[in-house]
Biopython code that builds the backbone (N, CA, C, O; Angstrom):
import numpy as np
from Bio.PDB.StructureBuilder import StructureBuilder

atoms = [
    (1, "MET", "N", (-86.508, -247.383, -44.811)),
    (1, "MET", "CA", (-86.512, -245.947, -44.889)),
    (1, "MET", "C", (-86.867, -245.397, -43.511)),
    (1, "MET", "O", (-87.851, -245.812, -42.899)),
    (2, "LYS", "N", (-86.066, -244.472, -43.040)),
    (2, "LYS", "CA", (-86.285, -243.896, -41.719)),
    (2, "LYS", "C", (-86.333, -242.373, -41.845)),
    (2, "LYS", "O", (-85.453, -241.760, -42.450)),
    (3, "PHE", "N", (-87.374, -241.775, -41.266)),
    (3, "PHE", "CA", (-87.574, -240.331, -41.318)),
    (3, "PHE", "C", (-87.157, -239.685, -40.004)),
    (3, "PHE", "O", (-87.315, -240.266, -38.931)),
    (4, "SER", "N", (-86.623, -238.473, -40.108)),
    (4, "SER", "CA", (-86.413, -237.629, -38.940)),
    (4, "SER", "C", (-87.147, -236.321, -39.187)),
    (4, "SER", "O", (-87.144, -235.800, -40.302)),
    (5, "LEU", "N", (-87.774, -235.793, -38.145)),
    (5, "LEU", "CA", (-88.479, -234.514, -38.224)),
    (5, "LEU", "C", (-87.703, -233.497, -37.411)),
    (5, "LEU", "O", (-87.412, -233.723, -36.237)),
    (6, "LEU", "N", (-87.371, -232.384, -38.030)),
    (6, "LEU", "CA", (-86.597, -231.348, -37.359)),
    (6, "LEU", "C", (-87.535, -230.304, -36.766)),
    (6, "LEU", "O", (-88.385, -229.746, -37.460)),
    (7, "THR", "N", (-87.368, -230.055, -35.487)),
    (7, "THR", "CA", (-88.000, -228.893, -34.869)),
    (7, "THR", "C", (-86.861, -227.923, -34.585)),
    (7, "THR", "O", (-85.836, -228.308, -34.024)),
    (8, "GLN", "N", (-87.040, -226.688, -34.966)),
    (8, "GLN", "CA", (-85.959, -225.722, -34.823)),
    (8, "GLN", "C", (-86.512, -224.342, -34.546)),
    (8, "GLN", "O", (-87.652, -224.037, -34.895)),
    (9, "ASN", "N", (-85.706, -223.514, -33.922)),
    (9, "ASN", "CA", (-86.026, -222.097, -33.834)),
    (9, "ASN", "C", (-85.661, -221.508, -35.184)),
    (9, "ASN", "O", (-84.500, -221.555, -35.591)),
    (10, "ILE", "N", (-86.638, -220.957, -35.876)),
    (10, "ILE", "CA", (-86.411, -220.383, -37.199)),
    (10, "ILE", "C", (-86.291, -218.874, -37.038)),
    (10, "ILE", "O", (-87.169, -218.224, -36.471)),
    (11, "PHE", "N", (-85.196, -218.331, -37.544)),
    (11, "PHE", "CA", (-84.931, -216.902, -37.416)),
    (11, "PHE", "C", (-85.251, -216.217, -38.733)),
    (11, "PHE", "O", (-84.691, -216.557, -39.775)),
    (12, "GLN", "N", (-86.164, -215.241, -38.677)),
    (12, "GLN", "CA", (-86.576, -214.561, -39.903)),
    (12, "GLN", "C", (-85.409, -213.806, -40.525)),
    (12, "GLN", "O", (-84.679, -213.078, -39.852)),
    (13, "ASP", "N", (-85.259, -214.006, -41.838)),
    (13, "ASP", "CA", (-84.245, -213.328, -42.649)),
    (13, "ASP", "C", (-82.812, -213.624, -42.216)),
    (13, "ASP", "O", (-81.916, -212.829, -42.501)),
    (14, "LEU", "N", (-82.571, -214.742, -41.536)),
    (14, "LEU", "CA", (-81.218, -215.168, -41.178)),
    (14, "LEU", "C", (-80.945, -216.523, -41.822)),
    (14, "LEU", "O", (-80.772, -217.533, -41.141)),
    (15, "GLU", "N", (-80.911, -216.516, -43.142)),
    (15, "GLU", "CA", (-80.752, -217.762, -43.887)),
    (15, "GLU", "C", (-79.487, -218.518, -43.500)),
    (15, "GLU", "O", (-79.502, -219.746, -43.408)),
    (16, "ASN", "N", (-78.400, -217.798, -43.273)),
    (16, "ASN", "CA", (-77.145, -218.474, -42.914)),
    (16, "ASN", "C", (-77.315, -219.310, -41.651)),
    (16, "ASN", "O", (-76.941, -220.482, -41.613)),
    (17, "LYS", "N", (-77.879, -218.700, -40.631)),
    (17, "LYS", "CA", (-78.075, -219.391, -39.352)),
    (17, "LYS", "C", (-79.039, -220.567, -39.495)),
    (17, "LYS", "O", (-78.795, -221.644, -38.950)),
    (18, "ASN", "N", (-80.131, -220.360, -40.225)),
    (18, "ASN", "CA", (-81.113, -221.424, -40.423)),
    (18, "ASN", "C", (-80.521, -222.570, -41.250)),
    (18, "ASN", "O", (-80.783, -223.739, -40.971)),
    (19, "THR", "N", (-79.729, -222.234, -42.260)),
    (19, "THR", "CA", (-79.079, -223.254, -43.089)),
    (19, "THR", "C", (-78.103, -224.079, -42.260)),
    (19, "THR", "O", (-78.067, -225.304, -42.381)),
    (20, "GLU", "N", (-77.321, -223.425, -41.428)),
    (20, "GLU", "CA", (-76.374, -224.138, -40.551)),
    (20, "GLU", "C", (-77.112, -225.133, -39.654)),
    (20, "GLU", "O", (-76.653, -226.257, -39.454)),
    (21, "THR", "N", (-78.250, -224.713, -39.120)),
    (21, "THR", "CA", (-79.044, -225.595, -38.253)),
    (21, "THR", "C", (-79.530, -226.813, -39.022)),
    (21, "THR", "O", (-79.456, -227.935, -38.522)),
    (22, "ILE", "N", (-80.025, -226.599, -40.230)),
    (22, "ILE", "CA", (-80.523, -227.714, -41.041)),
    (22, "ILE", "C", (-79.386, -228.684, -41.362)),
    (22, "ILE", "O", (-79.553, -229.898, -41.237)),
    (23, "ILE", "N", (-78.241, -228.162, -41.770)),
    (23, "ILE", "CA", (-77.111, -229.023, -42.146)),
    (23, "ILE", "C", (-76.593, -229.800, -40.941)),
    (23, "ILE", "O", (-76.307, -230.992, -41.044)),
    (24, "LYS", "N", (-76.474, -229.130, -39.810)),
    (24, "LYS", "CA", (-76.005, -229.812, -38.597)),
    (24, "LYS", "C", (-76.945, -230.954, -38.222)),
    (24, "LYS", "O", (-76.500, -232.044, -37.863)),
    (25, "ASN", "N", (-78.235, -230.695, -38.310)),
    (25, "ASN", "CA", (-79.211, -231.726, -37.948)),
    (25, "ASN", "C", (-79.315, -232.823, -39.000)),
    (25, "ASN", "O", (-79.659, -233.958, -38.672)),
    (26, "ALA", "N", (-79.025, -232.506, -40.249)),
    (26, "ALA", "CA", (-78.989, -233.534, -41.297)),
    (26, "ALA", "C", (-77.860, -234.519, -41.013)),
    (26, "ALA", "O", (-78.029, -235.730, -41.157)),
    (27, "MET", "N", (-76.715, -233.991, -40.610)),
    (27, "MET", "CA", (-75.581, -234.849, -40.270)),
    (27, "MET", "C", (-75.934, -235.757, -39.087)),
    (27, "MET", "O", (-75.663, -236.957, -39.123)),
    (28, "LEU", "N", (-76.536, -235.186, -38.045)),
    (28, "LEU", "CA", (-76.907, -235.975, -36.870)),
    (28, "LEU", "C", (-77.961, -237.028, -37.213)),
    (28, "LEU", "O", (-77.877, -238.168, -36.754)),
    (29, "ALA", "N", (-78.951, -236.645, -38.020)),
    (29, "ALA", "CA", (-80.004, -237.589, -38.397)),
    (29, "ALA", "C", (-79.425, -238.755, -39.188)),
    (29, "ALA", "O", (-79.806, -239.906, -38.975)),
    (30, "ALA", "N", (-78.511, -238.457, -40.096)),
    (30, "ALA", "CA", (-77.925, -239.502, -40.937)),
    (30, "ALA", "C", (-76.977, -240.396, -40.143)),
    (30, "ALA", "O", (-77.033, -241.620, -40.255)),
    (31, "LYS", "N", (-76.111, -239.783, -39.346)),
    (31, "LYS", "CA", (-75.065, -240.554, -38.665)),
    (31, "LYS", "C", (-75.534, -241.212, -37.373)),
    (31, "LYS", "O", (-75.166, -242.351, -37.088)),
    (32, "GLU", "N", (-76.335, -240.507, -36.599)),
    (32, "GLU", "CA", (-76.715, -241.035, -35.285)),
    (32, "GLU", "C", (-78.061, -241.763, -35.294)),
    (32, "GLU", "O", (-78.290, -242.667, -34.490)),
    (33, "LYS", "N", (-78.943, -241.365, -36.201)),
    (33, "LYS", "CA", (-80.291, -241.961, -36.235)),
    (33, "LYS", "C", (-80.495, -242.883, -37.435)),
    (33, "LYS", "O", (-81.540, -243.521, -37.562)),
    (34, "ASP", "N", (-79.497, -242.951, -38.315)),
    (34, "ASP", "CA", (-79.591, -243.758, -39.543)),
    (34, "ASP", "C", (-80.806, -243.389, -40.386)),
    (34, "ASP", "O", (-81.404, -244.249, -41.032)),
    (35, "SER", "N", (-81.167, -242.119, -40.378)),
    (35, "SER", "CA", (-82.303, -241.648, -41.172)),
    (35, "SER", "C", (-81.896, -241.477, -42.631)),
    (35, "SER", "O", (-80.742, -241.184, -42.943)),
    (36, "THR", "N", (-82.861, -241.666, -43.505)),
    (36, "THR", "CA", (-82.629, -241.430, -44.928)),
    (36, "THR", "C", (-83.326, -240.160, -45.406)),
    (36, "THR", "O", (-83.051, -239.671, -46.502)),
    (37, "ILE", "N", (-84.232, -239.624, -44.580)),
    (37, "ILE", "CA", (-84.959, -238.403, -44.933)),
    (37, "ILE", "C", (-85.065, -237.503, -43.698)),
    (37, "ILE", "O", (-85.413, -237.965, -42.611)),
    (38, "LEU", "N", (-84.763, -236.223, -43.878)),
    (38, "LEU", "CA", (-84.956, -235.217, -42.837)),
    (38, "LEU", "C", (-85.979, -234.215, -43.361)),
    (38, "LEU", "O", (-85.786, -233.613, -44.416)),
    (39, "LEU", "N", (-87.062, -234.044, -42.620)),
    (39, "LEU", "CA", (-88.081, -233.061, -42.973)),
    (39, "LEU", "C", (-87.994, -231.886, -42.011)),
    (39, "LEU", "O", (-87.938, -232.068, -40.794)),
    (40, "THR", "N", (-87.984, -230.684, -42.567)),
    (40, "THR", "CA", (-87.861, -229.469, -41.764)),
    (40, "THR", "C", (-89.187, -228.720, -41.767)),
    (40, "THR", "O", (-90.051, -229.007, -42.596)),
    (41, "PRO", "N", (-89.365, -227.769, -40.861)),
    (41, "PRO", "CA", (-90.604, -226.990, -40.830)),
    (41, "PRO", "C", (-90.764, -226.132, -42.093)),
    (41, "PRO", "O", (-89.798, -225.846, -42.801)),
    (42, "GLU", "N", (-91.997, -225.738, -42.344)),
    (42, "GLU", "CA", (-92.289, -224.838, -43.457)),
    (42, "GLU", "C", (-91.497, -223.546, -43.293)),
    (42, "GLU", "O", (-91.383, -223.022, -42.185)),
    (43, "LEU", "N", (-90.969, -223.046, -44.359)),
    (43, "LEU", "CA", (-90.188, -221.798, -44.402)),
    (43, "LEU", "C", (-88.998, -221.839, -43.438)),
    (43, "LEU", "O", (-88.676, -220.845, -42.787)),
    (44, "SER", "N", (-88.363, -222.985, -43.362)),
    (44, "SER", "CA", (-87.255, -223.150, -42.419)),
    (44, "SER", "C", (-86.012, -222.362, -42.809)),
    (44, "SER", "O", (-85.106, -222.212, -41.989)),
    (45, "LEU", "N", (-85.943, -221.861, -44.021)),
    (45, "LEU", "CA", (-84.791, -221.034, -44.406)),
    (45, "LEU", "C", (-85.014, -219.555, -44.123)),
    (45, "LEU", "O", (-84.127, -218.886, -43.593)),
    (46, "GLN", "N", (-86.193, -219.035, -44.470)),
    (46, "GLN", "CA", (-86.452, -217.599, -44.300)),
    (46, "GLN", "C", (-87.161, -217.243, -43.010)),
    (46, "GLN", "O", (-86.969, -216.152, -42.473)),
    (47, "GLY", "N", (-87.963, -218.140, -42.517)),
    (47, "GLY", "CA", (-88.820, -217.820, -41.388)),
    (47, "GLY", "C", (-90.114, -217.185, -41.875)),
    (47, "GLY", "O", (-90.208, -216.733, -43.016)),
    (48, "PHE", "N", (-91.095, -217.159, -41.008)),
    (48, "PHE", "CA", (-92.382, -216.567, -41.372)),
    (48, "PHE", "C", (-92.291, -215.048, -41.277)),
    (48, "PHE", "O", (-91.690, -214.519, -40.342)),
    (49, "PRO", "N", (-92.885, -214.345, -42.239)),
    (49, "PRO", "CA", (-92.875, -212.881, -42.160)),
    (49, "PRO", "C", (-93.722, -212.413, -40.974)),
    (49, "PRO", "O", (-94.758, -212.998, -40.658)),
    (50, "LYS", "N", (-93.259, -211.357, -40.338)),
    (50, "LYS", "CA", (-94.016, -210.813, -39.208)),
    (50, "LYS", "C", (-95.306, -210.172, -39.685)),
    (50, "LYS", "O", (-96.325, -210.217, -38.995)),
    (51, "LYS", "N", (-95.258, -209.576, -40.868)),
    (51, "LYS", "CA", (-96.447, -208.999, -41.483)),
    (51, "LYS", "C", (-96.534, -209.574, -42.886)),
    (51, "LYS", "O", (-95.566, -209.526, -43.645)),
    (52, "PHE", "N", (-97.675, -210.108, -43.223)),
    (52, "PHE", "CA", (-97.820, -210.719, -44.536)),
    (52, "PHE", "C", (-97.882, -209.682, -45.652)),
    (52, "PHE", "O", (-97.737, -210.029, -46.825)),
    (53, "GLU", "N", (-98.095, -208.410, -45.300)),
    (53, "GLU", "CA", (-98.092, -207.365, -46.316)),
    (53, "GLU", "C", (-96.675, -207.083, -46.793)),
    (53, "GLU", "O", (-96.472, -206.620, -47.915)),
    (54, "LYS", "N", (-95.709, -207.359, -45.947)),
    (54, "LYS", "CA", (-94.304, -207.117, -46.280)),
    (54, "LYS", "C", (-93.842, -208.180, -47.286)),
    (54, "LYS", "O", (-94.062, -209.371, -47.067)),
    (55, "PRO", "N", (-93.205, -207.760, -48.383)),
    (55, "PRO", "CA", (-92.707, -208.766, -49.324)),
    (55, "PRO", "C", (-91.645, -209.649, -48.668)),
    (55, "PRO", "O", (-90.809, -209.175, -47.898)),
    (56, "VAL", "N", (-91.696, -210.915, -48.982)),
    (56, "VAL", "CA", (-90.729, -211.856, -48.433)),
    (56, "VAL", "C", (-89.569, -211.969, -49.405)),
    (56, "VAL", "O", (-89.760, -212.171, -50.604)),
    (57, "LYS", "N", (-88.376, -211.838, -48.876)),
    (57, "LYS", "CA", (-87.178, -211.929, -49.700)),
    (57, "LYS", "C", (-86.961, -213.379, -50.126)),
    (57, "LYS", "O", (-86.983, -214.277, -49.284)),
    (58, "PRO", "N", (-86.751, -213.623, -51.428)),
    (58, "PRO", "CA", (-86.501, -214.999, -51.883)),
    (58, "PRO", "C", (-85.203, -215.558, -51.290)),
    (58, "PRO", "O", (-84.299, -214.810, -50.917)),
    (59, "VAL", "N", (-85.138, -216.860, -51.215)),
    (59, "VAL", "CA", (-83.944, -217.541, -50.707)),
    (59, "VAL", "C", (-82.799, -217.365, -51.688)),
    (59, "VAL", "O", (-82.987, -217.420, -52.903)),
    (60, "GLU", "N", (-81.610, -217.154, -51.143)),
    (60, "GLU", "CA", (-80.414, -217.094, -51.974)),
    (60, "GLU", "C", (-80.137, -218.499, -52.511)),
    (60, "GLU", "O", (-80.144, -219.457, -51.739)),
    (61, "PRO", "N", (-79.896, -218.642, -53.807)),
    (61, "PRO", "CA", (-79.619, -219.971, -54.375)),
    (61, "PRO", "C", (-78.437, -220.679, -53.706)),
    (61, "PRO", "O", (-78.393, -221.908, -53.671)),
    (62, "GLU", "N", (-77.493, -219.920, -53.182)),
    (62, "GLU", "CA", (-76.338, -220.520, -52.507)),
    (62, "GLU", "C", (-76.765, -221.355, -51.303)),
    (62, "GLU", "O", (-76.163, -222.390, -51.016)),
    (63, "ARG", "N", (-77.805, -220.903, -50.600)),
    (63, "ARG", "CA", (-78.280, -221.642, -49.422)),
    (63, "ARG", "C", (-78.824, -223.004, -49.850)),
    (63, "ARG", "O", (-78.548, -224.025, -49.219)),
    (64, "ILE", "N", (-79.593, -222.998, -50.923)),
    (64, "ILE", "CA", (-80.160, -224.258, -51.410)),
    (64, "ILE", "C", (-79.032, -225.184, -51.859)),
    (64, "ILE", "O", (-79.074, -226.388, -51.605)),
    (65, "ASN", "N", (-78.033, -224.626, -52.519)),
    (65, "ASN", "CA", (-76.889, -225.442, -52.954)),
    (65, "ASN", "C", (-76.126, -226.022, -51.771)),
    (65, "ASN", "O", (-75.659, -227.159, -51.833)),
    (66, "GLU", "N", (-75.994, -225.250, -50.691)),
    (66, "GLU", "CA", (-75.326, -225.763, -49.482)),
    (66, "GLU", "C", (-76.088, -226.965, -48.918)),
    (66, "GLU", "O", (-75.480, -227.959, -48.519)),
    (67, "ILE", "N", (-77.406, -226.870, -48.888)),
    (67, "ILE", "CA", (-78.231, -227.957, -48.361)),
    (67, "ILE", "C", (-78.143, -229.184, -49.272)),
    (67, "ILE", "O", (-78.051, -230.312, -48.788)),
    (68, "LYS", "N", (-78.172, -228.967, -50.579)),
    (68, "LYS", "CA", (-78.028, -230.082, -51.521)),
    (68, "LYS", "C", (-76.673, -230.778, -51.343)),
    (68, "LYS", "O", (-76.592, -232.006, -51.357)),
    (69, "LYS", "N", (-75.632, -229.996, -51.179)),
    (69, "LYS", "CA", (-74.294, -230.562, -50.993)),
    (69, "LYS", "C", (-74.229, -231.394, -49.712)),
    (69, "LYS", "O", (-73.678, -232.495, -49.707)),
    (70, "ALA", "N", (-74.792, -230.865, -48.638)),
    (70, "ALA", "CA", (-74.798, -231.599, -47.360)),
    (70, "ALA", "C", (-75.615, -232.876, -47.484)),
    (70, "ALA", "O", (-75.220, -233.914, -46.953)),
    (71, "ALA", "N", (-76.748, -232.818, -48.175)),
    (71, "ALA", "CA", (-77.584, -234.005, -48.360)),
    (71, "ALA", "C", (-76.797, -235.095, -49.081)),
    (71, "ALA", "O", (-76.849, -236.266, -48.707)),
    (72, "SER", "N", (-76.082, -234.700, -50.097)),
    (72, "SER", "CA", (-75.266, -235.660, -50.844)),
    (72, "SER", "C", (-74.127, -236.210, -49.986)),
    (72, "SER", "O", (-73.848, -237.409, -49.992)),
    (73, "GLN", "N", (-73.480, -235.314, -49.253)),
    (73, "GLN", "CA", (-72.348, -235.712, -48.404)),
    (73, "GLN", "C", (-72.769, -236.708, -47.328)),
    (73, "GLN", "O", (-72.041, -237.661, -47.053)),
    (74, "TYR", "N", (-73.931, -236.501, -46.717)),
    (74, "TYR", "CA", (-74.374, -237.348, -45.613)),
    (74, "TYR", "C", (-75.319, -238.465, -46.050)),
    (74, "TYR", "O", (-75.736, -239.279, -45.226)),
    (75, "GLY", "N", (-75.657, -238.512, -47.329)),
    (75, "GLY", "CA", (-76.517, -239.578, -47.830)),
    (75, "GLY", "C", (-77.925, -239.518, -47.280)),
    (75, "GLY", "O", (-78.507, -240.542, -46.921)),
    (76, "ILE", "N", (-78.477, -238.299, -47.215)),
    (76, "ILE", "CA", (-79.818, -238.112, -46.671)),
    (76, "ILE", "C", (-80.573, -237.134, -47.569)),
    (76, "ILE", "O", (-79.980, -236.202, -48.113)),
    (77, "SER", "N", (-81.868, -237.343, -47.724)),
    (77, "SER", "CA", (-82.714, -236.395, -48.445)),
    (77, "SER", "C", (-83.243, -235.383, -47.442)),
    (77, "SER", "O", (-83.615, -235.744, -46.326)),
    (78, "ILE", "N", (-83.277, -234.116, -47.840)),
    (78, "ILE", "CA", (-83.724, -233.049, -46.943)),
    (78, "ILE", "C", (-84.892, -232.327, -47.599)),
    (78, "ILE", "O", (-84.776, -231.808, -48.709)),
    (79, "GLY", "N", (-86.024, -232.303, -46.891)),
    (79, "GLY", "CA", (-87.205, -231.601, -47.381)),
    (79, "GLY", "C", (-87.388, -230.298, -46.636)),
    (79, "GLY", "O", (-87.370, -230.261, -45.406)),
    (80, "PHE", "N", (-87.569, -229.213, -47.405)),
    (80, "PHE", "CA", (-87.788, -227.903, -46.779)),
    (80, "PHE", "C", (-88.613, -227.043, -47.723)),
    (80, "PHE", "O", (-88.610, -227.266, -48.934)),
    (81, "GLY", "N", (-89.319, -226.062, -47.175)),
    (81, "GLY", "CA", (-90.104, -225.133, -47.982)),
    (81, "GLY", "C", (-89.489, -223.754, -47.916)),
    (81, "GLY", "O", (-88.895, -223.369, -46.908)),
    (82, "ASN", "N", (-89.638, -223.010, -49.009)),
    (82, "ASN", "CA", (-89.070, -221.674, -49.056)),
    (82, "ASN", "C", (-89.748, -220.857, -50.143)),
    (82, "ASN", "O", (-90.430, -221.400, -51.012)),
    (83, "PHE", "N", (-89.555, -219.549, -50.084)),
    (83, "PHE", "CA", (-90.005, -218.647, -51.152)),
    (83, "PHE", "C", (-88.868, -218.479, -52.134)),
    (83, "PHE", "O", (-87.711, -218.327, -51.741)),
    (84, "GLN", "N", (-89.207, -218.509, -53.438)),
    (84, "GLN", "CA", (-88.221, -218.251, -54.462)),
    (84, "GLN", "C", (-88.745, -217.158, -55.384)),
    (84, "GLN", "O", (-89.952, -216.926, -55.461)),
    (85, "SER", "N", (-87.854, -216.504, -56.067)),
    (85, "SER", "CA", (-88.234, -215.469, -57.012)),
    (85, "SER", "C", (-88.970, -216.104, -58.177)),
    (85, "SER", "O", (-88.659, -217.226, -58.575)),
    (86, "SER", "N", (-89.949, -215.389, -58.729)),
    (86, "SER", "CA", (-90.717, -215.930, -59.850)),
    (86, "SER", "C", (-90.063, -215.624, -61.185)),
    (86, "SER", "O", (-90.646, -215.902, -62.234)),
    (87, "ARG", "N", (-88.873, -215.061, -61.168)),
    (87, "ARG", "CA", (-88.171, -214.725, -62.424)),
    (87, "ARG", "C", (-87.696, -215.929, -63.128)),
    (87, "ARG", "O", (-87.089, -215.823, -64.194)),
]
sb = StructureBuilder()
sb.init_structure("model")
sb.init_model(0)
sb.init_chain("A")
sb.init_seg("    ")
for serial, (resi, resn, name, xyz) in enumerate(atoms, 1):
    if name == "N":
        sb.init_residue(resn, " ", resi, " ")
    sb.init_atom(name, np.array(xyz, "f"), 0.0, 1.0, " ", f" {name:<3s}", serial, name[0])
structure = sb.get_structure()
């Protein structure tokens, strides 16, 4: 089992851009580093809120599905943290 740790510039409220970064690095970790697990920074999809009083928008389920699909495609597990709706 081989782990890769992702360091990335996380952009607040730009889930598309952050998701693309995670998927691109998952492919590189799996293909070039032979990793089986990629761990990303906390809140790597949404970014940290600038003010904690401001409500944080939950992650769109489509983003999580994109990451799951990429993980399956590249044969790698991807760990990430995010806020989700409590509904």
